[in-house]
Backbone bond lengths (Angstrom), bond angles and torsions (degrees), N, CA, C in turn:
res aa  C-N    CA-C-N  psi(-1)  N-CA   C-N-CA  omega(-1)  CA-C   N-CA-C  phi
1 X - - - 1.444 - - 1.531 109.70 -
2 X 1.317 116.62 -42.38 1.452 121.54 -179.47 1.528 110.02 -64.51
3 X 1.328 116.88 -35.47 1.453 121.24 179.58 1.527 110.60 -65.60
4 X 1.341 116.85 -38.98 1.463 121.02 178.87 1.520 111.08 -66.30
5 X 1.343 116.94 -38.63 1.471 120.18 179.48 1.521 110.50 -65.22
6 X 1.333 117.05 -41.23 1.462 119.85 177.44 1.519 111.14 -63.81
7 X 1.296 117.63 -40.84 1.464 121.35 179.89 1.523 109.79 -65.28
8 X 1.333 116.61 -41.80 1.469 120.11 179.55 1.530 110.31 -66.36
9 X 1.328 115.94 -40.82 1.464 120.35 178.38 1.527 110.65 -63.78
10 X 1.313 117.21 -45.05 1.465 121.28 177.92 1.525 111.11 -62.56
11 X 1.313 117.24 -40.13 1.467 121.34 178.97 1.527 110.06 -64.93
12 X 1.340 117.35 -40.72 1.473 120.58 178.87 1.526 110.60 -65.19
13 X 1.335 116.56 -41.54 1.472 119.84 177.32 1.528 111.03 -62.59
14 X 1.335 116.72 -42.46 1.458 121.08 179.43 1.531 110.17 -62.44
15 X 1.338 116.78 -43.51 1.469 120.65 -179.55 1.520 110.80 -64.90
16 X 1.338 117.33 -38.53 1.478 120.22 178.32 1.522 110.86 -63.27
17 X 1.327 116.67 -40.80 1.463 120.16 178.74 1.520 110.93 -63.85
18 X 1.340 116.65 -39.33 1.458 120.42 -178.23 1.529 111.78 -72.60
19 X 1.340 117.47 -36.33 1.463 121.31 -176.32 1.525 113.45 -83.67
20 X 1.308 118.04 -21.21 1.467 119.62 -175.45 1.531 110.43 -71.15
21 X 1.325 114.78 149.90 1.467 120.81 179.51 1.527 108.97 -70.86
22 X 1.330 116.32 145.47 1.462 117.74 177.59 1.533 110.03 -70.06
23 X 1.309 115.21 149.29 1.448 120.30 178.66 1.530 109.53 -68.02
24 X 1.324 117.85 147.01 1.466 118.67 178.66 1.524 111.03 -64.12
25 X 1.312 115.11 148.21 1.460 121.52 -177.42 1.524 108.79 -86.43
26 X 1.307 115.97 133.89 1.464 121.06 176.13 1.525 107.77 -84.68
27 X 1.356 116.47 95.93 1.463 121.32 -174.99 1.529 111.66 -66.38
28 X 1.315 116.99 -36.63 1.460 119.78 179.25 1.524 110.83 -63.20
29 X 1.334 116.09 -42.57 1.462 119.98 -179.65 1.524 110.37 -65.28
30 X 1.313 117.30 -37.51 1.463 119.77 178.53 1.523 111.00 -69.38
31 X 1.338 117.51 -41.38 1.464 121.06 -177.84 1.526 111.55 -67.08
32 X 1.319 117.43 -37.86 1.462 120.44 -177.54 1.520 112.73 -90.30
33 X 1.336 117.04 -9.79 1.449 119.77 -179.07 1.515 112.99 82.12
34 X 1.321 116.49 6.21 1.463 119.94 178.91 1.529 108.93 -86.02
35 X 1.290 117.12 141.90 1.458 121.14 179.10 1.524 109.18 -74.68
36 X 1.331 117.72 136.38 1.465 118.81 177.91 1.528 110.36 -66.32
37 X 1.290 115.85 153.29 1.463 121.00 -179.45 1.520 108.25 -77.26
38 X 1.299 116.74 119.96 1.463 122.55 -177.09 1.527 112.08 -100.26
39 X 1.311 117.12 -14.30 1.460 121.06 -172.47 1.532 109.99 -71.43
40 X 1.323 115.92 127.68 1.463 121.63 177.67 1.525 109.40 -78.80
41 X 1.307 115.69 142.81 1.461 119.91 179.82 1.519 110.09 -92.95
42 X 1.303 114.24 146.68 1.461 119.89 178.45 1.527 108.52 -79.27
43 X 1.322 117.70 160.31 1.469 120.03 177.46 1.532 112.31 -57.47
44 X 1.327 117.01 -34.35 1.459 119.90 179.03 1.533 110.53 -65.63
45 X 1.342 117.22 -40.32 1.469 120.56 178.08 1.524 110.41 -65.97
46 X 1.320 116.89 -42.07 1.467 120.07 178.54 1.532 110.86 -62.08
47 X 1.326 116.54 -41.44 1.460 120.89 178.95 1.535 110.43 -64.50
48 X 1.339 116.91 -41.05 1.466 120.57 179.66 1.532 110.55 -64.76
49 X 1.336 116.97 -38.68 1.473 119.92 176.92 1.519 111.04 -63.49
50 X 1.343 116.57 -45.02 1.465 119.92 179.03 1.520 110.82 -61.39
51 X 1.317 116.35 -40.75 1.462 120.40 179.55 1.530 111.03 -65.17
52 X 1.336 116.82 -39.57 1.465 120.26 178.42 1.523 110.30 -64.12
53 X 1.344 116.78 -41.30 1.470 119.06 177.91 1.522 111.31 -63.20
54 X 1.319 116.44 -40.23 1.465 119.61 179.87 1.526 110.95 -65.05
55 X 1.333 117.35 -40.09 1.461 120.66 178.23 1.524 109.61 -64.09
56 X 1.334 116.43 -45.25 1.466 119.95 -179.84 1.523 111.01 -62.47
57 X 1.326 117.15 -42.60 1.465 120.01 179.29 1.519 111.81 -65.10
58 X 1.324 117.27 -38.59 1.469 118.76 179.65 1.527 110.88 -67.93
59 X 1.344 117.32 -36.97 1.465 120.42 176.90 1.528 109.89 -64.31
60 X 1.329 116.80 -42.93 1.466 120.20 177.84 1.525 111.30 -63.47
61 X 1.330 117.32 -42.78 1.471 120.17 178.83 1.523 111.37 -60.42
62 X 1.336 116.68 -41.56 1.471 119.89 177.87 1.524 111.19 -63.66
63 X 1.340 116.62 -40.12 1.463 120.22 179.63 1.524 110.91 -66.06
64 X 1.328 117.08 -40.00 1.465 119.87 176.18 1.523 110.67 -63.02
65 X 1.330 116.91 -41.26 1.460 120.56 -179.80 1.527 111.38 -64.52
66 X 1.323 117.79 -36.60 1.469 120.87 177.99 1.521 112.17 -73.81
67 X 1.356 117.21 -18.70 1.462 120.63 -178.39 1.514 113.33 89.02
68 X 1.333 117.32 21.45 1.459 120.15 -179.37 1.526 112.78 -64.47
69 X 1.328 117.64 -24.24 1.459 121.14 -177.42 1.523 112.84 -101.08
70 X 1.312 117.71 7.30 1.469 120.97 177.40 1.518 109.76 -79.36
71 X 1.315 116.80 142.82 1.472 124.20 175.07 1.529 112.84 55.12
72 X 1.306 117.15 48.74 1.458 120.37 175.28 1.528 109.73 -73.18
73 X 1.306 117.19 153.52 1.466 122.08 -173.41 1.531 112.38 -61.14
74 X 1.294 119.13 -40.02 1.466 121.44 -175.67 1.524 112.87 -103.88
75 X 1.311 118.12 18.88 1.458 121.20 -178.10 1.521 110.21 -63.47
76 X 1.320 116.02 132.65 1.455 121.56 176.96 1.510 114.67 85.76
77 X 1.317 118.55 -3.60 1.464 119.82 179.79 1.524 109.91 -85.03
78 X 1.325 114.87 152.52 1.453 121.63 -177.06 1.524 110.27 -69.67
79 X 1.310 115.65 139.16 1.459 121.86 175.11 1.519 106.21 -101.95
80 X 1.330 117.05 118.19 1.465 122.09 -171.69 1.525 113.17 -56.98
81 X 1.313 117.24 -48.78 1.455 118.82 -171.47 1.520 113.14 -72.17
82 X 1.318 118.85 -17.97 1.458 119.73 178.55 1.522 110.37 -80.66
83 X 1.323 117.89 -34.71 1.459 120.13 -177.84 1.516 112.54 -79.92
84 X 1.316 119.15 -28.69 1.466 120.72 179.68 1.523 109.17 -131.26
85 X 1.311 116.25 78.06 1.457 119.51 -174.95 1.531 113.12 -92.73
86 X 1.362 118.67 10.39 1.460 119.13 177.59 1.522 110.90 -78.17
87 X 1.305 116.88 -22.82 1.464 120.99 -175.42 1.524 109.85 -84.71
88 X 1.333 117.79 121.86 1.468 118.77 -179.65 1.530 112.91 -70.22
89 X 1.328 117.71 -18.51 1.462 120.79 -178.63 1.520 111.98 -103.96
90 X 1.340 117.77 28.21 1.465 121.29 -177.25 1.515 111.38 -58.56
91 X 1.328 117.25 -38.37 1.469 119.93 -175.88 1.513 110.52 -68.57
92 X 1.348 117.03 -37.74 1.462 120.59 179.97 1.529 110.48 -68.12
93 X 1.323 116.10 -43.50 1.466 119.97 -179.63 1.528 110.87 -66.42
94 X 1.324 117.62 -40.72 1.469 118.87 179.61 1.525 110.82 -67.87
95 X 1.336 117.74 -35.28 1.464 119.78 177.00 1.528 110.69 -66.63
96 X 1.344 116.63 -40.34 1.461 119.80 178.42 1.526 111.14 -62.89
97 X 1.341 116.28 -40.44 1.466 120.49 177.40 1.526 110.99 -66.28
98 X 1.328 115.27 -45.57 1.467 120.47 -177.13 1.521 111.75 -65.88
99 X 1.322 117.33 -42.76 1.459 122.08 -177.42 1.527 112.44 -88.34
100 X 1.340 116.71 -3.33 1.469 123.58 179.99 1.523 110.84 55.62
101 X 1.333 114.98 48.89 1.458 120.96 177.94 1.525 108.97 -84.26
102 X 1.314 117.24 134.15 1.457 121.49 177.23 1.519 109.12 -129.43
103 X 1.316 115.91 168.32 1.456 120.54 178.15 1.508 113.38 80.24
104 X 1.325 117.44 9.87 1.455 120.86 178.95 1.515 108.83 -106.38
105 X 1.294 117.28 145.45 1.447 120.69 177.71 1.513 110.36 129.27
106 X 1.339 115.33 -176.17 1.455 117.93 179.66 1.522 110.37 -66.14
107 X 1.320 117.56 148.34 1.465 120.56 -176.94 1.524 113.35 -57.36
108 X 1.326 117.77 -32.38 1.465 119.58 -179.05 1.525 110.43 -59.97
109 X 1.320 117.31 -40.74 1.468 120.58 -178.25 1.519 111.88 -77.71
110 X 1.321 117.43 -42.20 1.464 118.89 -179.14 1.521 111.36 -66.45
111 X 1.328 117.35 -35.27 1.460 120.01 177.85 1.528 111.20 -68.51
112 X 1.339 116.79 -36.52 1.464 119.59 176.89 1.524 111.63 -62.18
113 X 1.335 116.14 -44.80 1.460 120.43 179.36 1.527 110.08 -63.93
114 X 1.331 116.03 -43.04 1.456 119.38 179.33 1.529 111.35 -64.53
115 X 1.336 116.89 -35.25 1.461 121.26 178.53 1.532 110.79 -65.24
116 X 1.328 116.47 -39.45 1.473 120.28 178.99 1.524 111.64 -64.77
117 X 1.309 117.29 -32.84 1.463 121.31 -175.85 1.531 112.35 -101.26
118 X 1.333 117.03 17.31 1.459 120.53 -172.94 1.534 112.55 -63.75
119 X 1.338 118.46 -43.00 1.471 119.20 -177.55 1.525 111.42 -61.30
120 X 1.326 117.34 -43.58 1.463 120.18 179.23 1.524 110.48 -63.80
121 X 1.329 117.04 -38.83 1.457 120.37 179.29 1.522 110.77 -65.49
122 X 1.336 116.31 -44.58 1.459 119.97 -178.91 1.530 111.39 -67.11
123 X 1.327 117.57 -35.57 1.465 120.72 -179.34 1.525 112.25 -63.88
124 X 1.316 117.18 -23.33 1.470 120.33 179.14 1.525 112.16 -83.51
125 X 1.325 117.63 -11.79 1.465 120.75 -178.60 1.525 110.13 -79.66
126 X 1.351 117.82 143.59 1.469 120.37 -171.67 1.526 115.16 -83.42
127 X 1.345 117.31 -30.82 1.464 117.82 -172.15 1.518 111.22 -129.97
128 X 1.341 113.55 164.45 1.461 121.63 177.60 1.531 110.17 -62.42
129 X 1.301 115.96 -40.36 1.469 121.21 -179.61 1.535 110.67 -62.70
130 X 1.329 117.09 -41.72 1.468 120.48 178.76 1.526 110.66 -63.60
131 X 1.332 117.70 -36.94 1.467 121.62 178.09 1.528 109.44 -64.28
132 X 1.334 116.79 -47.25 1.468 120.30 179.37 1.537 111.43 -60.29
133 X 1.327 116.77 -44.69 1.465 120.43 179.88 1.526 111.59 -62.74
134 X 1.329 116.03 -39.60 1.467 119.89 179.42 1.529 110.35 -64.61
135 X 1.324 117.93 -44.02 1.464 121.74 179.95 1.535 110.26 -65.94
136 X 1.317 117.51 -40.45 1.468 120.11 178.70 1.530 111.11 -64.26
137 X 1.318 116.50 -39.84 1.465 120.52 177.19 1.535 110.50 -65.39
138 X 1.318 116.42 -42.17 1.463 121.78 179.21 1.538 109.79 -61.26
139 X 1.335 117.15 -46.91 1.467 121.13 179.31 1.527 111.36 -63.05
140 X 1.321 117.40 -39.30 1.468 120.67 179.03 1.531 110.60 -63.88
141 X 1.326 116.81 -38.92 1.471 119.45 178.56 1.527 111.47 -69.05
142 X 1.339 117.86 -33.42 1.471 120.51 175.94 1.521 110.07 -64.67
143 X 1.329 116.80 -46.07 1.465 120.79 -179.76 1.526 110.40 -61.74
144 X 1.313 116.54 -42.38 1.469 120.80 178.92 1.526 110.93 -63.60
145 X 1.326 117.06 -40.89 1.469 120.30 -179.30 1.522 111.41 -70.54
146 X 1.333 117.57 -30.75 1.467 120.49 178.83 1.520 111.76 -66.65
147 X 1.287 117.26 -22.72 1.469 120.16 177.78 1.523 111.48 -71.34
148 X 1.325 116.48 -13.12 1.470 123.53 176.87 1.520 112.92 58.49
149 X 1.301 116.44 34.81 1.461 119.51 177.66 1.519 111.31 -70.82
150 X 1.323 116.52 -27.67 1.459 120.08 -177.97 1.521 112.11 -97.50
151 X 1.326 118.60 -2.89 1.453 121.41 -178.58 1.515 111.25 77.68
152 X 1.318 116.42 -170.71 1.452 121.01 179.59 1.512 111.59 98.60
153 X 1.336 116.94 -175.95 1.458 120.77 -178.48 1.528 111.16 -68.14
154 X 1.341 116.53 161.95 1.464 118.79 -179.40 1.523 111.58 -67.82
155 X 1.315 115.84 148.97 1.460 121.96 -178.72 1.526 108.24 -88.97
156 X 1.343 116.71 119.56 1.464 120.48 179.91 1.526 111.48 -113.13
157 X 1.306 117.59 3.61 1.464 121.69 -179.80 1.522 109.36 -70.11
158 X 1.337 115.67 130.57 1.463 120.44 -178.38 1.523 110.60 -80.87
159 X 1.335 114.35 151.44 1.466 119.91 174.39 1.523 109.20 -69.85
160 X 1.310 117.13 152.20 1.465 121.56 179.95 1.525 109.94 -110.09
161 X 1.329 114.98 144.08 1.460 121.99 177.83 1.523 107.90 -84.69
162 X 1.320 116.88 120.53 1.467 120.00 -175.11 1.526 111.81 -66.83
163 X 1.334 118.25 -34.78 1.467 120.18 179.79 1.524 110.42 -66.82
164 X 1.324 117.15 -43.38 1.468 120.61 179.02 1.531 110.83 -64.92
165 X 1.313 116.50 -38.01 1.462 119.58 179.67 1.525 111.14 -67.85
166 X 1.334 117.00 -37.61 1.470 119.92 177.87 1.527 109.60 -65.33
167 X 1.333 117.38 -41.74 1.473 120.30 177.99 1.527 111.06 -62.18
168 X 1.318 116.61 -43.72 1.468 120.23 177.19 1.519 111.60 -62.35
169 X 1.312 116.15 -40.58 1.473 121.21 178.77 1.527 109.91 -62.35
170 X 1.363 116.78 -42.83 1.469 120.70 179.01 1.523 111.55 -64.95
171 X 1.324 117.53 -40.85 1.469 120.73 179.11 1.530 111.03 -64.56
172 X 1.316 116.84 -44.83 1.477 119.18 179.46 1.519 110.72 -63.85
173 X 1.318 116.78 -35.93 1.472 120.51 177.63 1.516 111.45 -67.32
174 X 1.334 117.75 -39.00 1.460 121.56 -179.45 1.529 110.63 -68.80
175 X 1.319 117.39 -34.93 1.460 121.50 -179.41 1.519 112.06 -75.00
176 X 1.307 117.09 -31.04 1.469 120.93 -176.48 1.524 109.45 -75.98
177 X 1.343 117.75 130.33 1.469 119.39 179.34 1.523 110.77 -67.87
178 X 1.318 115.43 150.18 1.464 120.05 179.05 1.523 109.73 -72.73
179 X 1.323 118.17 158.76 1.467 120.72 -179.39 1.529 112.51 -59.56
180 X 1.333 118.79 -31.66 1.468 121.07 179.36 1.520 110.27 -67.00
181 X 1.338 117.30 -37.58 1.455 120.65 179.06 1.523 111.50 -71.25
182 X 1.341 116.96 -34.49 1.463 119.88 -179.79 1.524 111.22 -66.36
183 X 1.334 118.47 -36.55 1.463 122.21 -175.76 1.524 112.91 -89.87
184 X 1.337 118.40 -8.65 1.473 121.01 -177.53 1.522 109.90 -69.99
185 X 1.337 117.12 142.81 1.468 119.22 177.62 1.534 109.43 -68.91
186 X 1.317 117.32 151.56 1.457 119.21 -179.24 1.529 110.56 -64.92
187 X 1.336 115.52 144.18 1.464 120.56 179.76 1.522 109.00 -74.48
188 X 1.305 114.32 137.96 1.466 118.98 176.60 1.520 109.06 -90.72
189 X 1.264 115.46 133.70 1.453 121.59 178.96 1.518 110.00 -78.33
190 X 1.333 117.33 154.13 1.463 121.71 -175.81 1.518 112.45 -63.75
191 X 1.363 116.21 -28.02 1.471 117.26 -177.97 1.514 112.79 -80.44
192 X 1.313 118.44 -9.92 1.475 121.42 179.12 1.526 111.89 -97.54
193 X 1.316 118.71 0.95 1.466 121.02 -177.92 1.476 112.38 -75.53
């Protein structure tokens, strides 16, 4: 008789497991690779959480009543990650924009940006030798990126000829007035005296 009761009890437990709804999936835990929290909370812990929320809400209500949140510096400005939440790297991109970080990203893109700004970069260099060294370093980084050791999009930036770049640098320097000429007062013509 006892054996039949155990079998019936086991069968009822098995049927309950089969009929019960599956637990909802924690998508965030799956996406981040973090294990979902399985530990059940005691009634005392649940009560303490509710009490903490009530305290926090009452503090916020008092602050709103005092006007602590009126006229905040960034009130009404767009929040990047709320408007475009399809991008998983929204926080990184918004931080880069906010902090004005440059030179980060796959080599194909950083080399393209550097190629676009090459004349301005070369114009700041003091000597012909520094220009040649900069171009040689730039070409070496292009060759390294073309090997695709770091991955990313293909590198389409062309290599630069150091001799041609030095000639261009010399021409731009010759055309640019010297600082003494820029600060000199304008010459008065004899007919204006």
